[in-house]
N, C-alpha and C positions, 0 to 999 in steps of 0.2 A: 504493500499498500504508498502512495506517495502523496502524502497534503503539506498545502504552501497558504496561507494566508493572502484572502481575495485582496491587497495592494497590492503581491508580488504579483500573484495569477496577470490582474491584468499589465502588470508594467513589461508580461513576456509577451503579454497579447500585443500590446502599444508596443514594445521598441522603448521604451523609454524605459530608463536606468532607475526609477522608483517613482511614482504619480507623484503630483505634485498635489495635498488634499492637504485642507482642513478637516480635513472628520479622519478619522480616525476605526474604521475597519478591519476587524482583524479577523473575522469567522474565518475560517477553514476551510479550503475548498480542498476533498479527496479527489485524484486522481485515481481509474486504475491502471494496472500494470500496461493492460491492451484493451485501447480502445469498443465500444461495439456499435458494428453497423447497421445503422439500420436503413427502411427505405415506408415511405408511406404511396401507397397506390404505384404509381409512375411517375410518383413526384422524386429529387433529389434524391441520392443516399445521405443519411445525416449520418454526423461522431457523435458518441456519446460516450462519453471519456472518464465519466465517475459517477456515485450518486446522489452530484446534490445535481449535475444537467440530466440523471435519469430524473428521479424526481417532479423539473422540473416538467419536460419534457411529459410525462406521465399527468399534470397537473393539469398540461394548457396544452395539450396537442398530440391529446394518442387518442387513434380515431377505431381501433379493435373496442374487441369484446374490454370490458372489466372486469374477469372473471376472480376465479381462485388464487392463479399463479400473477396478474396481475397486484388482486393484494398483496399478496407475499411475497411482494417486490419491491410494491412503497412501502412497507414493514422494514423491511430491509434494510434500505435507503436510506430512511428516518432513520432507526436503528445505528448509520454508521454514524450518523453523523449527531450522534447520543451517546457514541461512542459505546454502542451493544452488541456491536453486531461485525462480523467481518467484513468486510469489505469487495474479496472477492465469494467473498457467501454473497455478496447485493450483487455484481453481475450477472455470477448463474440467477439468478434470483430475476434479477431481468430481464437476461435469456430468455430463460425460460418464458416471460412475458412477452416478453414481442414474437419468439417460437407461434405458440397461441394462437396471437391476433395478429398471425403472419404480415409478421416486417423483416422480420433479419431479412439483408438488403447480399 
């Protein structure tokens, strides 16, 4: 499991040395060792790189059924953010949910 704080993650994305900010947001962004690639219908493949992104995707973009595997994955991803679940267990649960919803690219 890899984890970095959100400011460091944003500086990596933007190429800044460290983003200048008047607020300090030290939420941890958890990343999986290997991302999961999914595809919604005929759209572009999406890269889900960790439980934080998986939660956001499940809450805002999930197009498939919200069955057993969906709820298990969501609970596991929340568990990672609360340091109650292993990140790779959450990844496996997310893959099962994505397969159930036919989203694996």
